[in-house]
C-alpha positions in Angstrom: 1.7 7.9 -3.2 4.5 5.6 -1.7 8.4 4.9 -1.3 12.8 2.0 0.8 14.9 4.8 1.9 18.6 5.2 2.1 18.7 1.4 2.6 15.3 0.2 2.5 11.5 0.3 2.3 9.2 3.1 3.5 5.9 3.2 1.6 2.8 5.2 1.0 2.3 6.4 -2.6 3.7 8.6 -5.3 3.9 11.5 -3.0 5.7 9.5 -0.3 9.0 10.7 1.0 10.9 7.5 1.7 11.5 5.0 -0.3 8.2 2.3 0.3 13.0 3.3 -0.1 11.4 5.0 1.3 9.7 6.5 1.6 5.8 7.0 4.2 4.1 3.9 5.2 2.0 0.8 4.1 4.1 -2.3 3.5 4.0 -3.6 -0.1 2.3 -7.0 -0.7 5.9 -8.3 -1.4 7.4 -7.3 1.8 8.9 -10.1 3.9 7.4 -10.9 7.2 9.7 -10.6 10.2 10.5 -14.3 10.3 11.4 -14.4 6.7 13.5 -11.2 7.0 15.4 -12.7 10.0 16.3 -15.7 7.9 17.4 -13.5 5.1 19.7 -11.5 7.2 21.1 -14.2 9.4 24.7 -15.1 9.1 25.5 -11.6 7.9 28.4 -9.7 9.5 29.7 -6.2 8.9 33.2 -7.6 8.6 34.9 -7.2 5.2 34.7 -11.0 4.4 31.2 -11.8 5.9 29.0 -8.7 5.4 26.7 -7.0 7.9 26.3 -7.9 11.6 23.2 -6.9 13.6 24.1 -4.6 16.6 22.3 -4.4 20.0 20.0 -1.5 20.8 22.1 -0.5 23.8 22.1 3.3 24.6 24.8 5.4 26.3 25.1 4.7 30.0 24.6 8.3 31.0 21.6 8.7 28.6 18.4 10.3 30.1 15.5 7.9 30.4 13.3 10.2 28.5 15.7 10.1 25.5 16.0 6.3 25.5 12.3 6.0 25.5 11.9 8.6 22.7 14.2 6.4 20.5 12.3 3.3 21.5 9.1 4.9 20.2 10.8 5.9 16.9 11.8 2.2 16.6 8.4 1.1 17.2 7.0 3.4 14.6 9.6 2.2 12.0 9.0 -1.4 12.8 5.3 -1.0 12.5 5.2 0.8 9.2 8.1 -0.6 7.4 9.5 -4.1 8.3 12.0 -4.2 5.6 13.5 -0.8 6.4 13.5 -1.6 10.0 15.3 -5.0 9.6 17.8 -3.5 7.3 18.6 -0.6 9.6 19.4 -3.0 12.5 22.6 -3.9 10.5 23.8 -0.4 11.5 25.7 0.5 14.7 23.3 1.8 17.5 23.8 5.6 17.2 23.4 5.5 13.4 20.4 3.1 13.6 18.6 5.2 16.1 19.1 8.4 14.2 17.8 6.8 11.0 14.6 5.8 13.0 14.2 9.5 14.2 14.6 10.8 10.7 12.2 8.2 9.4 9.6 9.3 11.9 10.0 12.9 11.0 9.6 12.1 7.3 6.5 10.0 8.0 5.0 12.8 10.1 5.6 15.2 7.3 4.1 12.9 4.7 1.0 12.3 6.8 0.3 16.1 6.6 -0.7 15.6 3.0 -1.3 11.8 2.6 -2.6 11.0 6.1 -6.2 10.8 7.6 -6.3 14.5 8.2 -4.8 15.5 4.8 -8.1 16.8 3.4 -7.9 19.7 5.8 -4.3 20.4 5.7 -3.3 23.9 4.6 -0.2 25.8 3.7 -0.5 27.5 7.1 -0.3 24.0 8.7 3.0 23.4 6.7 4.4 26.7 7.8 3.7 25.7 11.4 5.3 22.5 10.8 8.4 24.2 9.4 8.6 26.4 12.5 8.6 23.2 14.7 11.4 21.9 12.5 13.4 25.1 13.2 12.6 24.6 16.9 14.2 21.1 16.8 17.4 22.5 15.3 17.6 25.2 18.0 16.9 22.7 20.7 19.8 20.6 19.4 22.3 23.5 20.2 21.8 23.3 23.9 21.0 20.9 26.8 17.9 18.8 25.7 14.9 19.4 28.0 13.6 16.1 29.4 10.0 17.3 29.3 9.9 17.8 25.5 7.6 15.5 23.4 9.4 12.4 22.3 9.4 13.1 18.6 11.2 16.4 19.0 13.5 14.9 21.6 14.7 12.1 19.5 15.0 14.3 16.3 16.9 17.0 18.1 19.3 14.6 19.6 20.0 13.1 16.2 20.7 16.5 14.7 23.2 17.2 17.5 24.9 13.8 17.1 25.3 13.9 13.4 25.5 17.7 12.8 22.4 17.4 10.4 21.7 20.4 8.1 18.1 21.9 8.1 18.1 22.5 4.2 16.9 19.0 3.0 14.1 19.0 5.7 13.1 22.5 4.6 13.2 21.3 1.0 11.0 18.2 1.8 8.4 20.5 3.4 8.4 22.6 0.2 7.9 19.4 -1.7 4.9 18.2 0.1 3.4 21.7 -0.2 3.4 21.0 -4.0 0.9 18.2 -3.3 -1.5 20.8 -2.0 -1.1 23.0 -5.0 -0.5 20.7 -8.0 -1.9 17.5 -9.3 -0.2 17.8 -12.8 3.3 18.2 -14.0 3.8 19.7 -17.5 7.4 18.7 -17.9 10.0 16.2 -16.6 11.9 19.2 -15.2 8.9 20.0 -13.1 8.6 16.4 -12.0 12.3 16.1 -11.2 12.2 19.1 -8.8 9.2 17.6 -7.1 11.0 14.2 -6.9 14.2 15.9 -5.5 12.1 17.7 -2.7 10.0 14.7 -1.5 12.6 12.0 -2.0 16.0 13.2 -3.2 16.2 15.1 0.1 16.0 11.7 2.0 19.4 10.8 0.5 20.9 14.0 1.8 19.2 13.6 5.2 20.8 10.2 5.5 24.3 11.0 4.2 25.7 12.5 7.6 24.4 9.6 9.4 25.4 6.8 7.2 28.7 8.3 6.0 30.0 10.5 8.8 32.7 12.1 6.9 32.2 15.2 4.5 30.6 13.9 1.2 32.0 14.4 -2.2 30.0 16.0 -4.9 29.8 12.6 -6.5 28.4 11.0 -3.4 25.8 13.8 -3.0 24.7 13.4 -6.6 24.5 9.7 -6.1 22.2 10.0 -2.9 20.0 12.6 -4.5 19.6 10.2 -7.7 18.8 7.3 -5.5 16.0 9.1 -3.9 14.7 10.4 -7.2 14.9 6.9 -8.6 12.8 5.6 -5.7 10.3 8.4 -6.2 10.0 7.9 -9.9 9.5 4.1 -9.2 6.6 4.8 -6.9 5.0 7.1 -9.5 5.2 4.3 -12.1 3.9 1.7 -9.7 1.0 3.8 -8.5 -0.4 5.3 -11.8 -3.8 3.6 -11.3 -4.0 4.5 -7.5 -3.1 8.1 -8.3 -5.4 8.2 -11.2 -8.4 7.2 -9.1 -7.6 10.2 -7.0 -7.5 12.5 -9.9 -3.7 12.8 -9.8 -1.3 12.5 -12.8 2.4 12.7 -11.8 3.9 11.7 -15.2 4.8 14.6 -17.4 2.0 15.8 -19.6 4.4 16.7 -22.4 5.7 13.2 -22.5 2.1 11.9 -22.6 1.3 14.0 -25.6 4.4 12.8 -27.4 3.4 9.3 -27.2 -0.3 9.9 -27.8 -1.6 9.1 -24.3 -4.4 11.3 -23.2 -5.2 12.5 -19.7 -8.9 11.3 -20.3 -7.9 7.8 -21.3 -5.3 7.5 -18.5 -7.9 8.4 -15.8 -10.6 6.1 -17.4 -8.1 3.1 -17.4 -7.3 3.9 -13.8 -11.0 3.7 -12.8 -11.5 0.5 -14.9 -13.6 2.2 -17.5 -11.4 1.3 -20.4 -10.3 -2.3 -20.4 -6.9 -3.3 -21.8 -5.6 0.1 -22.2 -2.2 -1.1 -21.0 -1.9 -3.4 -24.0 -2.1 -0.5 -26.5 1.2 0.3 -28.3 1.2 3.9 -27.1 1.0 2.9 -23.5 3.7 0.2 -23.9 6.1 2.6 -25.5 5.2 5.5 -23.1 5.8 3.2 -20.0 9.1 1.7 -21.5 10.3 5.3 -22.0 9.6 6.2 -18.4 11.1 2.9 -17.0 14.3 3.5 -18.9 14.6 7.0 -17.8 14.0 5.9 -14.1 16.8 3.1 -14.6 19.3 5.9 -15.5 18.9 7.5 -12.0 19.5 3.9 -10.6 22.6 3.8 -12.6 23.8 7.2 -11.3 23.1 6.2 -7.7 25.1 2.9 -8.0 28.2 4.7 -9.0 28.4 6.4 -5.6 27.6 3.4 -3.4 31.4 2.3 -3.2 32.1 5.8 -1.8 30.0 5.0 1.2 31.5 3.8 4.4 31.8 0.0 4.4 29.2 -0.7 7.2 26.5 1.1 5.1 26.9 -0.2 1.5 25.1 -3.5 2.1 21.9 -1.7 3.4 21.9 0.8 0.4 22.6 -2.0 -2.1 19.6 -3.9 -0.7 17.4 -0.8 -1.3 18.8 -0.2 -4.7 18.2 -3.8 -5.8 14.8 -4.5 -4.1 13.2 -1.2 -5.1 14.5 -1.4 -8.6 13.0 -4.8 -8.9 9.6 -3.1 -8.9 10.3 -1.7 -12.4 10.9 -5.3 -13.7 7.6 -6.3 -12.0 5.8 -3.6 -14.0 7.2 -5.1 -17.1 6.2 -8.6 -16.2 2.7 -7.3 -15.5 2.6 -6.2 -19.1 2.8 -2.5 -18.2 -0.6 -2.8 -16.4 -0.1 -0.4 -13.6 -3.8 0.8 -13.7 -5.3 -2.3 -11.9 -2.1 -4.4 -10.8 0.2 -3.4 -8.1 3.8 -4.3 -8.9 5.9 -5.7 -6.2 8.9 -7.8 -5.4 7.9 -11.4 -4.3 9.4 -12.9 -1.2 11.8 -15.3 -2.8 13.1 -12.6 -5.4 13.6 -10.2 -2.6 15.6 -12.9 -0.6 17.8 -13.6 -3.7 18.3 -9.8 -4.2 19.4 -9.4 -0.5 21.9 -12.3 -0.9 23.2 -10.6 -4.2 23.6 -7.2 -2.4 25.6 -8.8 0.3 28.0 -10.5 -2.2 28.4 -7.2 -4.0 29.1 -5.3 -0.8 31.7 -7.9 0.1 33.4 -7.5 -3.3 33.5 -3.8 -3.0 35.3 -4.1 0.4 37.9 -6.4 -1.2 38.7 -4.0 -3.9 39.5 -1.2 -1.6 
């Protein structure tokens, strides 16, 4: 399981919620270290002519100390588990940035229920209890925030209030992670698409009110959902071997039958019991079909990026380009996603960030 989110990189594996973007943890081998990232972003500005500008972390003057510290902890969690996402998020204004960190933290905790250290003992009752805590946060957001509340609920409830967040995508994500407890096979792409929406398409909907502010058009909503789905499909294609070694197959079984790929061979190749299976004609054709379908979701997502507010386009374009680059890496690896992990190299990632900045500037000029 993994996933760069609304603008970025949050990873853990095929069941991850953010995308690695994000998803919701573990940095890719290709992630830039902080120094490299700093060089990459330097010189950026959010003006129309120069691109994104990093903002300070200043809080409101009258903000309670408990709330400031709660957001600081969200910041630390994001920085620890996804450096690329964290550094990209720093291009946003303070309120938006802190809300993104709080939502990231919520998604990461949700993901941990089915992918974390204690996931083996997680039950549907645990997820029901987690959903009750979600509803508590939304209720808390409607009144004065208690200073004694735990930092995760406090930061999340404050973000809900500031950006008028809807509970629906969060509820849908919990429904998605519950699928990981009940299913380890998907018969059709329609089944898989529902899963992808719930665990990743929802992230786009979570981020829209924060990144865009204004009421979103149907086209922008479709774009946000498509981007999350594209990230999740990318994770699934990247992590075929990792998931196979856990006994999981996320790719549609009816597609596998059509291309002559058996469950048994796929699992054996994941465990290294069949050498060179990725070189077979049926696997290459099967993978190319899956990659092209995933690319169609990236194409739909790209159509909505100009509809975002100007100060958010750059971050989302970075996510779109860097995460999409994993698909090309799978191709370069000869479709060997059994024993080789596809990632975007540091030099390539830097060039994609530069290209994203140029495109964001061009979009601003055309409006």
